[in-house]
C-alpha positions as a Markdown table, in Angstrom:
| # | Residue | x | y | z |
|---|---|---|---|---|
| 1 | Unk | 21.3 | 7.7 | -45.8 |
| 2 | Unk | 22.4 | 10.8 | -45.2 |
| 3 | Unk | 19.9 | 12.5 | -47.2 |
| 4 | Unk | 16.9 | 10.7 | -45.9 |
| 5 | Unk | 18.4 | 11.5 | -42.6 |
| 6 | Unk | 18.3 | 15.3 | -43.3 |
| 7 | Unk | 14.7 | 15.1 | -45.0 |
| 8 | Unk | 13.3 | 13.0 | -41.7 |
| 9 | Unk | 15.1 | 15.7 | -39.4 |
| 10 | Unk | 13.9 | 18.7 | -41.4 |
| 11 | Unk | 10.2 | 17.2 | -41.1 |
| 12 | Unk | 10.9 | 16.5 | -37.5 |
| 13 | Unk | 11.7 | 20.2 | -36.7 |
| 14 | Unk | 8.5 | 21.2 | -38.2 |
| 15 | Unk | 6.1 | 18.6 | -36.7 |
| 16 | Unk | 7.8 | 18.9 | -33.2 |
| 17 | Unk | 7.7 | 23.0 | -33.1 |
| 18 | Unk | 5.5 | 25.2 | -31.5 |
| 19 | Unk | 2.4 | 23.9 | -33.2 |
| 20 | Unk | 2.7 | 20.5 | -32.0 |
| 21 | Unk | 3.3 | 21.5 | -28.3 |
| 22 | Unk | 0.3 | 23.7 | -28.6 |
| 23 | Unk | -1.8 | 21.0 | -30.1 |
| 24 | Unk | -1.0 | 18.4 | -27.6 |
| 25 | Unk | -0.8 | 20.5 | -24.4 |
| 26 | Unk | -3.5 | 22.7 | -25.6 |
| 27 | Unk | -6.2 | 20.0 | -26.8 |
| 28 | Unk | -5.2 | 17.9 | -23.4 |
| 29 | Unk | -5.9 | 21.2 | -21.3 |
| 30 | Unk | -9.2 | 22.1 | -23.0 |
| 31 | Unk | -10.3 | 18.5 | -22.3 |
| 32 | Unk | -9.3 | 18.6 | -18.5 |
| 33 | Unk | -11.2 | 21.9 | -18.1 |
| 34 | Unk | -14.1 | 20.7 | -20.1 |
| 35 | Unk | -14.3 | 17.4 | -18.0 |
| 36 | Unk | -13.9 | 19.9 | -14.9 |
| 37 | Unk | -10.5 | 18.0 | -14.0 |
| 38 | Unk | -12.5 | 14.8 | -13.5 |
| 39 | Unk | -9.7 | 12.5 | -14.8 |
| 40 | Unk | -7.2 | 13.7 | -12.0 |
| 41 | Unk | -10.1 | 13.8 | -9.0 |
| 42 | Unk | -11.3 | 10.4 | -10.0 |
| 43 | Unk | -8.0 | 8.6 | -10.1 |
| 44 | Unk | -9.4 | 6.2 | -7.2 |
| 45 | Unk | -12.6 | 5.5 | -9.1 |
| 46 | Unk | -10.6 | 4.4 | -12.1 |
| 47 | Unk | -8.3 | 2.1 | -9.9 |
| 48 | Unk | -11.5 | 0.9 | -8.4 |
| 49 | Unk | -12.9 | -0.1 | -11.8 |
| 50 | Unk | -9.7 | -1.6 | -13.1 |
| 51 | Unk | -9.7 | -3.9 | -10.0 |
| 52 | Unk | -13.3 | -4.9 | -10.8 |
| 53 | Unk | -12.4 | -5.1 | -14.6 |
| 54 | Unk | -10.2 | -8.4 | -14.5 |
| 55 | Unk | -13.5 | -10.1 | -15.5 |
| 56 | Unk | -15.2 | -8.9 | -18.7 |
| 57 | Unk | -18.6 | -7.1 | -18.1 |
| 58 | Unk | -19.9 | -6.7 | -21.9 |
| 59 | Unk | -19.0 | -7.5 | -25.4 |
| 60 | Unk | -15.8 | -7.6 | -26.7 |
| 61 | Unk | -12.6 | -9.7 | -26.8 |
| 62 | Unk | -10.6 | -9.1 | -23.8 |
| 63 | Unk | -11.3 | -7.9 | -20.2 |
| 64 | Unk | -11.2 | -4.2 | -19.4 |
| 65 | Unk | -7.8 | -5.1 | -17.1 |
| 66 | Unk | -6.1 | -6.8 | -20.3 |
| 67 | Unk | -7.3 | -4.1 | -22.3 |
| 68 | Unk | -5.4 | -1.5 | -20.3 |
| 69 | Unk | -2.5 | -4.0 | -19.9 |
| 70 | Unk | -2.3 | -4.3 | -23.5 |
| 71 | Unk | -2.4 | -0.4 | -23.6 |
| 72 | Unk | 0.5 | -0.5 | -20.9 |
| 73 | Unk | 2.4 | -3.1 | -22.8 |
| 74 | Unk | 2.8 | -0.9 | -25.8 |
| 75 | Unk | 3.8 | 2.2 | -23.6 |
| 76 | Unk | 5.9 | 1.0 | -20.8 |
| 77 | Unk | 9.1 | 0.3 | -23.0 |
| 78 | Unk | 12.0 | 1.9 | -24.2 |
| 79 | Unk | 10.5 | 5.5 | -23.5 |
| 80 | Unk | 10.4 | 4.9 | -19.7 |
| 81 | Unk | 14.2 | 3.9 | -19.6 |
| 82 | Unk | 16.0 | 5.4 | -22.8 |
| 83 | Unk | 13.4 | 7.9 | -23.5 |
| 84 | Unk | 13.6 | 9.8 | -20.0 |
| 85 | Unk | 17.1 | 9.7 | -19.9 |
| 86 | Unk | 17.2 | 11.3 | -23.5 |
| 87 | Unk | 14.9 | 14.1 | -22.4 |
| 88 | Unk | 17.2 | 14.8 | -19.5 |
| 89 | Unk | 20.5 | 14.7 | -21.6 |
| 90 | Unk | 19.0 | 17.0 | -24.1 |
| 91 | Unk | 16.6 | 19.3 | -22.0 |
| 92 | Unk | 18.2 | 19.3 | -18.6 |
| 93 | Unk | 16.2 | 17.9 | -15.2 |
| 94 | Unk | 13.7 | 20.7 | -16.5 |
| 95 | Unk | 12.7 | 18.3 | -18.9 |
| 96 | Unk | 11.0 | 16.0 | -16.3 |
| 97 | Unk | 8.6 | 18.7 | -15.4 |
| 98 | Unk | 7.3 | 18.9 | -18.8 |
| 99 | Unk | 6.7 | 15.1 | -18.8 |
| 100 | Unk | 4.8 | 15.5 | -15.8 |
| 101 | Unk | 2.7 | 18.3 | -17.5 |
| 102 | Unk | 2.3 | 16.5 | -20.5 |
| 103 | Unk | 0.9 | 13.5 | -18.5 |
| 104 | Unk | -1.7 | 15.6 | -16.2 |
| 105 | Unk | -3.3 | 17.0 | -19.4 |
| 106 | Unk | -2.7 | 13.5 | -21.2 |
| 107 | Unk | -4.9 | 11.9 | -18.7 |
| 108 | Unk | -7.9 | 13.6 | -20.0 |
| 109 | Unk | -6.7 | 13.0 | -23.5 |
| 110 | Unk | -6.1 | 9.4 | -22.9 |
| 111 | Unk | -9.9 | 9.2 | -21.2 |
| 112 | Unk | -11.4 | 11.1 | -24.1 |
| 113 | Unk | -9.6 | 8.8 | -26.7 |
| 114 | Unk | -11.0 | 5.6 | -24.9 |
| 115 | Unk | -14.6 | 7.1 | -24.5 |
| 116 | Unk | -14.7 | 7.7 | -28.4 |
| 117 | Unk | -13.1 | 4.4 | -29.1 |
| 118 | Unk | -16.0 | 2.3 | -27.4 |
| 119 | Unk | -18.6 | 4.8 | -28.2 |
| 120 | Unk | -17.8 | 4.5 | -32.3 |
| 121 | Unk | -16.4 | 1.0 | -32.4 |
| 122 | Unk | -17.8 | -1.5 | -35.0 |
| 123 | Unk | -17.6 | -5.1 | -35.6 |
| 124 | Unk | -15.3 | -6.4 | -38.6 |
| 125 | Unk | -16.0 | -9.4 | -40.9 |
| 126 | Unk | -14.4 | -11.7 | -38.6 |
| 127 | Unk | -16.9 | -10.8 | -35.9 |
| 128 | Unk | -14.3 | -8.7 | -33.7 |
| 129 | Unk | -14.6 | -5.3 | -32.4 |
| 130 | Unk | -12.5 | -2.8 | -34.0 |
| 131 | Unk | -12.2 | 0.9 | -32.9 |
| 132 | Unk | -9.5 | 3.7 | -32.3 |
| 133 | Unk | -9.4 | 7.2 | -34.2 |
| 134 | Unk | -10.0 | 6.0 | -37.9 |
| 135 | Unk | -13.3 | 4.7 | -36.5 |
| 136 | Unk | -14.3 | 7.5 | -34.4 |
| 137 | Unk | -13.4 | 9.8 | -37.2 |
| 138 | Unk | -15.6 | 7.8 | -39.6 |
| 139 | Unk | -18.4 | 7.1 | -37.5 |
| 140 | Unk | -18.5 | 10.4 | -35.3 |
| 141 | Unk | -17.5 | 13.0 | -37.6 |
| 142 | Unk | -18.9 | 11.5 | -40.9 |
| 143 | Unk | -18.2 | 11.3 | -44.4 |
| 144 | Unk | -16.4 | 14.9 | -44.8 |
| 145 | Unk | -13.9 | 14.0 | -42.4 |
| 146 | Unk | -13.1 | 10.3 | -43.7 |
| 147 | Unk | -9.6 | 11.5 | -45.2 |
| 148 | Unk | -8.6 | 12.5 | -41.7 |
| 149 | Unk | -9.4 | 8.6 | -40.5 |
| 150 | Unk | -7.4 | 7.3 | -43.5 |
| 151 | Unk | -4.2 | 9.7 | -42.7 |
| 152 | Unk | -4.4 | 8.6 | -39.1 |
| 153 | Unk | -4.5 | 4.6 | -40.1 |
| 154 | Unk | -1.6 | 5.5 | -42.7 |
| 155 | Unk | 0.5 | 7.2 | -40.4 |
| 156 | Unk | -0.2 | 4.6 | -37.6 |
| 157 | Unk | 0.6 | 1.6 | -40.0 |
| 158 | Unk | 4.0 | 3.0 | -40.9 |
| 159 | Unk | 4.8 | 4.3 | -37.3 |
| 160 | Unk | 4.2 | 1.2 | -35.8 |
| 161 | Unk | 7.3 | -0.2 | -37.4 |
| 162 | Unk | 9.6 | 2.6 | -35.9 |
| 163 | Unk | 8.0 | 3.4 | -32.5 |
| 164 | Unk | 6.6 | -0.2 | -31.8 |
| 165 | Unk | 9.0 | -2.5 | -33.8 |
| 166 | Unk | 12.5 | -0.9 | -34.6 |
| 167 | Unk | 13.3 | 1.3 | -31.7 |
| 168 | Unk | 12.1 | -1.4 | -29.3 |
| 169 | Unk | 14.1 | -4.3 | -31.1 |
| 170 | Unk | 17.1 | -2.1 | -31.4 |
| 171 | Unk | 17.0 | -0.8 | -27.9 |
| 172 | Unk | 16.9 | -4.6 | -26.8 |
| 173 | Unk | 19.8 | -5.6 | -29.1 |
| 174 | Unk | 22.1 | -2.8 | -28.1 |
| 175 | Unk | 21.7 | -3.0 | -24.4 |
| 176 | Unk | 22.3 | -7.0 | -24.3 |
| 177 | Unk | 25.4 | -6.5 | -26.4 |
| 178 | Unk | 26.9 | -4.0 | -23.9 |
| 179 | Unk | 25.9 | -5.8 | -21.0 |
| 180 | Unk | 26.0 | -9.7 | -21.8 |
| 181 | Unk | 28.0 | -9.7 | -25.0 |
| 182 | Unk | 24.8 | -11.1 | -27.2 |
| 183 | Unk | 25.3 | -10.4 | -30.9 |
| 184 | Unk | 22.5 | -8.2 | -32.1 |
| 185 | Unk | 21.7 | -10.9 | -34.7 |
| 186 | Unk | 21.2 | -13.4 | -32.0 |
| 187 | Unk | 19.1 | -11.0 | -30.4 |
| 188 | Unk | 17.1 | -10.3 | -33.4 |
| 189 | Unk | 16.2 | -13.9 | -34.2 |
| 190 | Unk | 15.2 | -14.4 | -30.6 |
| 191 | Unk | 13.0 | -11.6 | -30.5 |
| 192 | Unk | 11.4 | -12.7 | -33.8 |
| 193 | Unk | 10.6 | -16.2 | -32.4 |
| 194 | Unk | 9.2 | -14.9 | -29.1 |
| 195 | Unk | 7.0 | -12.4 | -31.0 |
| 196 | Unk | 5.6 | -14.9 | -33.7 |
| 197 | Unk | 4.8 | -17.3 | -30.7 |
| 198 | Unk | 2.0 | -14.8 | -29.4 |
| 199 | Unk | 1.1 | -12.2 | -32.2 |
| 200 | Unk | 0.0 | -14.9 | -34.6 |
| 201 | Unk | -2.8 | -15.8 | -32.0 |
| 202 | Unk | -4.4 | -12.1 | -32.2 |
| 203 | Unk | -5.6 | -9.9 | -29.7 |
| 204 | Unk | -6.9 | -12.5 | -27.2 |
| 205 | Unk | -3.3 | -13.9 | -26.7 |
| 206 | Unk | -1.5 | -10.6 | -26.6 |
| 207 | Unk | -4.2 | -9.6 | -24.1 |
| 208 | Unk | -3.5 | -12.6 | -22.0 |
| 209 | Unk | 0.4 | -12.2 | -22.1 |
| 210 | Unk | 0.1 | -8.6 | -21.1 |
| 211 | Unk | -2.4 | -9.3 | -18.3 |
| 212 | Unk | 0.4 | -11.3 | -16.7 |
| 213 | Unk | 3.8 | -9.9 | -17.8 |
| 214 | Unk | 2.8 | -6.3 | -17.8 |
| 215 | Unk | 2.0 | -6.0 | -13.8 |
| 216 | Unk | 5.0 | -8.4 | -12.9 |
| 217 | Unk | 7.7 | -6.2 | -15.1 |
| 218 | Unk | 6.1 | -2.9 | -13.5 |
| 219 | Unk | 6.1 | -3.5 | -10.2 |
| 220 | Unk | 9.6 | -5.1 | -10.3 |
| 221 | Unk | 11.0 | -2.0 | -11.9 |
| 222 | Unk | 9.3 | 0.5 | -9.7 |
| 223 | Unk | 10.7 | -1.6 | -6.5 |
| 224 | Unk | 14.2 | -1.4 | -8.1 |
| 225 | Unk | 13.7 | 2.2 | -8.8 |
| 226 | Unk | 12.5 | 3.0 | -5.3 |
| 227 | Unk | 15.4 | 1.4 | -3.7 |
| 228 | Unk | 17.9 | 3.6 | -6.0 |
| 229 | Unk | 15.8 | 6.8 | -4.7 |
| 230 | Unk | 16.1 | 5.6 | -1.1 |
| 231 | Unk | 19.9 | 5.0 | -1.4 |
| 232 | Unk | 20.1 | 8.6 | -2.7 |
| 233 | Unk | 17.4 | 10.2 | -0.5 |
| 234 | Unk | 19.7 | 12.8 | 0.6 |
| 235 | Unk | 19.8 | 14.1 | -2.7 |
| 236 | Unk | 15.9 | 14.0 | -3.8 |
| 237 | Unk | 15.2 | 17.4 | -2.4 |
| 238 | Unk | 18.0 | 19.0 | -4.5 |
| 239 | Unk | 17.0 | 16.8 | -7.4 |
| 240 | Unk | 13.5 | 18.3 | -7.3 |
| 241 | Unk | 14.8 | 21.6 | -6.9 |
| 242 | Unk | 16.6 | 21.1 | -10.3 |
| 243 | Unk | 13.5 | 19.8 | -12.0 |
| 244 | Unk | 11.4 | 23.0 | -11.0 |
| 245 | Unk | 14.2 | 25.6 | -11.3 |
| 246 | Unk | 15.3 | 24.1 | -14.8 |
| 247 | Unk | 11.8 | 24.0 | -16.1 |
| 248 | Unk | 11.8 | 27.7 | -16.4 |
| 249 | Unk | 15.2 | 28.7 | -16.6 |
| 250 | Unk | 18.0 | 27.5 | -18.9 |
| 251 | Unk | 20.2 | 24.9 | -17.2 |
| 252 | Unk | 23.8 | 25.4 | -17.2 |
| 253 | Unk | 26.6 | 23.0 | -18.5 |
| 254 | Unk | 27.8 | 20.7 | -15.6 |
| 255 | Unk | 30.3 | 17.7 | -15.9 |
| 256 | Unk | 29.5 | 16.1 | -19.2 |
| 257 | Unk | 26.1 | 17.8 | -19.5 |
| 258 | Unk | 26.4 | 20.7 | -22.2 |
| 259 | Unk | 23.5 | 22.7 | -20.8 |
| 260 | Unk | 20.3 | 23.4 | -22.3 |
| 261 | Unk | 17.6 | 26.3 | -23.1 |
| 262 | Unk | 14.1 | 26.3 | -21.4 |
| 263 | Unk | 12.9 | 25.6 | -25.0 |
| 264 | Unk | 14.6 | 22.1 | -25.1 |
| 265 | Unk | 13.5 | 21.1 | -21.8 |
| 266 | Unk | 9.7 | 22.1 | -22.9 |
| 267 | Unk | 10.4 | 20.3 | -26.4 |
| 268 | Unk | 12.2 | 17.3 | -25.3 |
| 269 | Unk | 9.9 | 16.9 | -22.0 |
| 270 | Unk | 6.7 | 16.9 | -24.1 |
| 271 | Unk | 8.1 | 14.8 | -27.1 |
| 272 | Unk | 9.5 | 12.2 | -24.9 |
| 273 | Unk | 6.4 | 12.5 | -22.5 |
| 274 | Unk | 4.3 | 11.5 | -25.6 |
| 275 | Unk | 6.7 | 9.0 | -26.8 |
| 276 | Unk | 6.3 | 7.2 | -23.4 |
| 277 | Unk | 2.7 | 7.4 | -22.6 |
| 278 | Unk | 1.5 | 7.9 | -26.0 |
| 279 | Unk | -1.5 | 10.2 | -24.8 |
| 280 | Unk | -2.7 | 11.8 | -27.8 |
| 281 | Unk | -1.3 | 9.8 | -30.5 |
| 282 | Unk | -4.5 | 7.8 | -30.8 |
| 283 | Unk | -3.0 | 4.4 | -30.3 |
| 284 | Unk | -4.3 | 3.2 | -26.8 |
| 285 | Unk | -7.8 | 3.5 | -28.0 |
| 286 | Unk | -7.4 | 0.9 | -30.6 |
| 287 | Unk | -6.7 | -1.6 | -27.6 |
| 288 | Unk | -9.5 | -0.3 | -25.5 |
| 289 | Unk | -11.7 | -0.7 | -28.5 |
| 290 | Unk | -11.7 | -4.5 | -27.8 |
| 291 | Unk | -12.5 | -4.4 | -24.1 |
| 292 | Unk | -15.6 | -6.5 | -23.1 |
| 293 | Unk | -16.9 | -3.1 | -21.1 |
| 294 | Unk | -20.0 | -1.8 | -19.8 |
| 295 | Unk | -19.7 | 1.3 | -21.8 |
| 296 | Unk | -17.5 | 4.2 | -22.8 |
| 297 | Unk | -17.0 | 6.1 | -19.7 |
| 298 | Unk | -16.2 | 3.0 | -17.6 |
| 299 | Unk | -13.5 | 2.1 | -20.3 |
| 300 | Unk | -12.4 | 5.9 | -20.2 |
| 301 | Unk | -11.9 | 5.9 | -16.4 |
| 302 | Unk | -9.6 | 2.7 | -16.8 |
| 303 | Unk | -7.7 | 3.8 | -19.8 |
| 304 | Unk | -6.6 | 7.2 | -18.2 |
| 305 | Unk | -4.7 | 5.1 | -15.6 |
| 306 | Unk | -2.2 | 4.2 | -18.6 |
| 307 | Unk | -0.9 | 7.7 | -18.5 |
| 308 | Unk | -0.8 | 8.2 | -14.7 |
| 309 | Unk | 0.9 | 4.7 | -14.1 |
| 310 | Unk | 3.2 | 5.3 | -17.1 |
| 311 | Unk | 4.7 | 8.7 | -16.7 |
| 312 | Unk | 3.9 | 9.9 | -13.3 |
| 313 | Unk | 5.0 | 6.6 | -11.7 |
| 314 | Unk | 7.4 | 4.9 | -13.5 |
| 315 | Unk | 9.1 | 7.6 | -15.6 |
| 316 | Unk | 9.4 | 10.0 | -12.5 |
| 317 | Unk | 11.3 | 7.1 | -10.7 |
| 318 | Unk | 13.5 | 6.9 | -13.7 |
| 319 | Unk | 14.1 | 10.5 | -13.9 |
| 320 | Unk | 14.8 | 11.2 | -10.4 |
| 321 | Unk | 17.0 | 8.2 | -10.1 |
| 322 | Unk | 19.1 | 9.6 | -12.7 |
| 323 | Unk | 19.3 | 13.2 | -11.3 |
| 324 | Unk | 19.4 | 12.3 | -7.6 |
| 325 | Unk | 22.4 | 9.8 | -8.3 |
| 326 | Unk | 24.2 | 12.8 | -10.2 |
| 327 | Unk | 24.5 | 10.8 | -13.4 |
| 328 | Unk | 22.9 | 13.2 | -15.6 |
| 329 | Unk | 26.0 | 15.4 | -15.5 |
| 330 | Unk | 28.0 | 12.2 | -17.0 |
| 331 | Unk | 27.6 | 12.8 | -20.7 |
| 332 | Unk | 26.0 | 9.7 | -21.1 |
| 333 | Unk | 22.5 | 9.3 | -22.9 |
| 334 | Unk | 19.9 | 6.9 | -23.6 |
| 335 | Unk | 19.6 | 3.4 | -21.9 |
| 336 | Unk | 23.0 | 3.9 | -21.0 |
| 337 | Unk | 22.6 | 7.0 | -18.6 |
| 338 | Unk | 19.8 | 4.9 | -16.9 |
| 339 | Unk | 21.9 | 2.0 | -16.5 |
| 340 | Unk | 24.7 | 4.1 | -14.9 |
| 341 | Unk | 22.2 | 5.6 | -12.5 |
| 342 | Unk | 21.0 | 2.3 | -11.3 |
| 343 | Unk | 24.8 | 0.8 | -11.6 |
| 344 | Unk | 26.0 | 3.6 | -9.0 |
| 345 | Unk | 23.4 | 2.9 | -6.6 |
| 346 | Unk | 22.6 | -0.9 | -6.8 |
| 347 | Unk | 25.0 | -3.8 | -7.2 |
| 348 | Unk | 24.4 | -5.3 | -10.5 |
| 349 | Unk | 22.1 | -2.2 | -11.4 |
| 350 | Unk | 23.1 | -1.9 | -14.9 |
| 351 | Unk | 22.2 | -5.5 | -15.4 |
| 352 | Unk | 19.0 | -5.2 | -14.1 |
| 353 | Unk | 18.3 | -2.1 | -16.6 |
| 354 | Unk | 19.3 | -4.3 | -19.4 |
| 355 | Unk | 17.0 | -7.0 | -18.4 |
| 356 | Unk | 13.8 | -4.3 | -17.6 |
| 357 | Unk | 14.7 | -2.7 | -20.7 |
| 358 | Unk | 14.6 | -6.0 | -22.8 |
| 359 | Unk | 11.1 | -7.3 | -21.1 |
| 360 | Unk | 9.6 | -3.8 | -21.6 |
| 361 | Unk | 10.6 | -3.6 | -25.3 |
| 362 | Unk | 9.4 | -7.1 | -26.1 |
| 363 | Unk | 5.9 | -6.4 | -24.7 |
| 364 | Unk | 5.6 | -3.1 | -26.5 |
| 365 | Unk | 6.6 | -4.9 | -29.6 |
| 366 | Unk | 3.4 | -7.1 | -28.7 |
| 367 | Unk | 1.2 | -4.0 | -28.3 |
| 368 | Unk | 2.0 | -2.1 | -31.2 |
| 369 | Unk | 2.1 | -4.9 | -33.3 |
| 370 | Unk | -2.1 | -5.0 | -32.6 |
| 371 | Unk | -2.4 | -1.0 | -33.0 |
| 372 | Unk | -0.6 | -1.5 | -36.8 |
| 373 | Unk | -2.6 | -4.3 | -37.9 |
| 374 | Unk | -5.7 | -2.7 | -36.8 |
| 375 | Unk | -4.6 | 0.6 | -38.9 |
| 376 | Unk | -3.7 | -2.0 | -41.9 |
| 377 | Unk | -7.3 | -3.7 | -41.5 |
| 378 | Unk | -8.8 | -0.3 | -41.7 |
| 379 | Unk | -7.4 | 0.5 | -45.0 |
| 380 | Unk | -7.1 | -3.0 | -46.7 |
| 381 | Unk | -9.5 | -5.3 | -44.8 |
| 382 | Unk | -9.0 | -8.2 | -42.6 |
| 383 | Unk | -7.3 | -10.3 | -45.6 |
| 384 | Unk | -4.3 | -8.2 | -44.8 |
| 385 | Unk | -4.0 | -9.1 | -41.1 |
| 386 | Unk | -1.5 | -12.4 | -41.6 |
| 387 | Unk | 0.6 | -10.8 | -44.1 |
| 388 | Unk | 1.1 | -7.9 | -41.9 |
| 389 | Unk | 1.9 | -10.0 | -38.9 |
| 390 | Unk | 4.7 | -11.8 | -41.0 |
| 391 | Unk | 6.1 | -8.6 | -42.2 |
| 392 | Unk | 6.0 | -7.5 | -38.5 |
| 393 | Unk | 8.2 | -10.4 | -37.3 |
| 394 | Unk | 10.3 | -10.1 | -40.2 |
| 395 | Unk | 11.3 | -6.4 | -39.4 |
| 396 | Unk | 12.0 | -7.1 | -35.8 |
| 397 | Unk | 15.6 | -8.4 | -37.2 |
| 398 | Unk | 16.2 | -5.4 | -39.2 |
| 399 | Unk | 15.5 | -3.1 | -36.3 |
| 400 | Unk | 17.6 | -5.1 | -34.1 |
| 401 | Unk | 20.6 | -4.7 | -36.5 |
| 402 | Unk | 20.0 | -1.0 | -37.8 |
| 403 | Unk | 21.3 | 2.5 | -37.1 |
| 404 | Unk | 19.8 | 3.7 | -33.6 |
| 405 | Unk | 19.7 | 7.3 | -34.1 |
| 406 | Unk | 17.8 | 7.4 | -37.4 |
| 407 | Unk | 15.2 | 5.0 | -36.2 |
| 408 | Unk | 14.6 | 7.4 | -32.9 |
| 409 | Unk | 14.2 | 10.5 | -35.4 |
| 410 | Unk | 11.9 | 8.5 | -37.8 |
| 411 | Unk | 9.9 | 7.3 | -34.6 |
| 412 | Unk | 9.8 | 10.7 | -33.2 |
| 413 | Unk | 8.3 | 12.3 | -36.5 |
| 414 | Unk | 5.7 | 9.6 | -37.1 |
| 415 | Unk | 4.6 | 10.0 | -33.4 |
| 416 | Unk | 3.6 | 13.6 | -34.5 |
| 417 | Unk | 2.3 | 12.6 | -37.7 |
| 418 | Unk | -0.3 | 10.2 | -36.0 |
| 419 | Unk | -1.2 | 12.5 | -33.3 |
| 420 | Unk | -2.3 | 15.4 | -35.6 |
| 421 | Unk | -5.6 | 13.8 | -37.0 |
| 422 | Unk | -6.3 | 12.3 | -33.6 |
| 423 | Unk | -5.9 | 15.7 | -31.8 |
| 424 | Unk | -8.5 | 17.3 | -34.3 |
| 425 | Unk | -10.9 | 14.5 | -34.0 |
| 426 | Unk | -10.8 | 14.8 | -30.0 |
| 427 | Unk | -11.4 | 18.5 | -30.1 |
| 428 | Unk | -14.2 | 17.9 | -32.5 |
| 429 | Unk | -16.0 | 15.0 | -30.8 |
| 430 | Unk | -15.2 | 16.7 | -27.2 |
| 431 | Unk | -18.9 | 17.6 | -26.7 |
| 432 | Unk | -19.9 | 14.1 | -27.2 |
| 433 | Unk | -17.2 | 13.1 | -24.5 |
| 434 | Unk | -18.6 | 15.8 | -22.1 |
| 435 | Unk | -21.9 | 14.8 | -22.5 |
| 436 | Unk | -21.5 | 11.1 | -21.9 |
| 437 | Unk | -19.4 | 11.9 | -18.6 |
| 438 | Unk | -22.0 | 14.4 | -17.4 |
| 439 | Unk | -24.8 | 11.6 | -17.9 |
| 440 | Unk | -22.7 | 8.7 | -16.3 |
| 441 | Unk | -21.9 | 10.5 | -13.0 |
| 442 | Unk | -25.2 | 12.3 | -12.9 |
| 443 | Unk | -27.1 | 8.8 | -12.9 |
| 444 | Unk | -24.2 | 7.3 | -10.4 |
| 445 | Unk | -22.4 | 5.2 | -13.1 |
| 446 | Unk | -25.5 | 3.7 | -14.1 |
| 447 | Unk | -26.1 | 5.5 | -17.7 |
| 448 | Unk | -23.7 | 3.2 | -19.9 |
| 449 | Unk | -25.2 | 1.2 | -22.8 |
| 450 | Unk | -24.8 | -2.5 | -22.2 |
| 451 | Unk | -21.7 | -3.6 | -24.3 |
| 452 | Unk | -20.6 | -0.1 | -25.2 |
| 453 | Unk | -22.0 | -0.6 | -28.4 |
| 454 | Unk | -21.8 | 2.5 | -30.9 |
| 455 | Unk | -24.6 | 4.8 | -30.7 |
| 456 | Unk | -25.1 | 7.4 | -33.1 |
């Protein structure tokens, strides 16, 4: 195990080095500029379309609203509670600033991903729409780039067991054991049963569950977080000052916090930002490809809200709660740090975090099961779907009882491995994204193809 740890650690150091940060922030910024900052300027348009998108308006399996909720079910998870806390613990308060930067450019990335997903989606043998990076690489870039689509699908199928299964199950098991004394094995079995009840019904059932559970849990967590910030309102100004100061200068050691260099703030802010909102990973467009949408740009405008909601709203509340409460200097890390911040401010705050993390993680397991199976379907065909779902359910138990440190490391590494093929594809397909966007707004939003079917 030690040898495996060191091998994965070495790979992690390379894939999360300067090249990856340049790729994620660089491609996102390039797309944001190419779109003339439309994703930021059109947030209101996106929310308007989201409200109208509760009912499907084209071909697909799930409504545009449920497509976003499925995407959010996979992103609002341990990244928002444990991931933000880990970023602040390792990179200092300045890491939150770099999470914001990742999200602002990531809105353009997520928009482009969904546009490409709907534009180049296709129907599988079961008559369902399938899409995502592997399909927009195959249908948009042609045969010479086919290996890149295979690489993404391979990384995605394996990464799903880390970021979407093991990390989530482990997070739930640990937090329920420490707060309520629930044995990790019991948690593993319960999660297996609940997950099986949903994912064996496919994307329609996943979308229906996500459409009800995600809005409820997100709003509840936001309200609790705002209460913590209200209680610590006198410290908010100082907390924001620390975020902006330590984004560009080293953060000094304080209390149980060991201090951090600027590079650590950037690295962990970007890494945990991507882990949380998944912009650039290529996972979310797999869900958006199944949407009953009028066309690519319509779904892109809805998809970009995922990054805004996840990081700019939810992660900000977590990060500011940790910093304003003073918990960031306690020496705690991960979910325990967020739990401490809430417990210091709200009666029963620690238990509230335990429940929130459990629900967040459960929906993440559901969303990522769909991502993983679509990657496997691309590689092996529809006959692989049921065996994959069964393997997914079984893996939850092992995730719940495994070593957390290694799972985080593996998930972090596989995140980057997924992002590389996807970011290359987005850069190469950017002229198509810019063209479709320009035509859409030039025609007042009427130039979409019915159903968003692939156009060559």
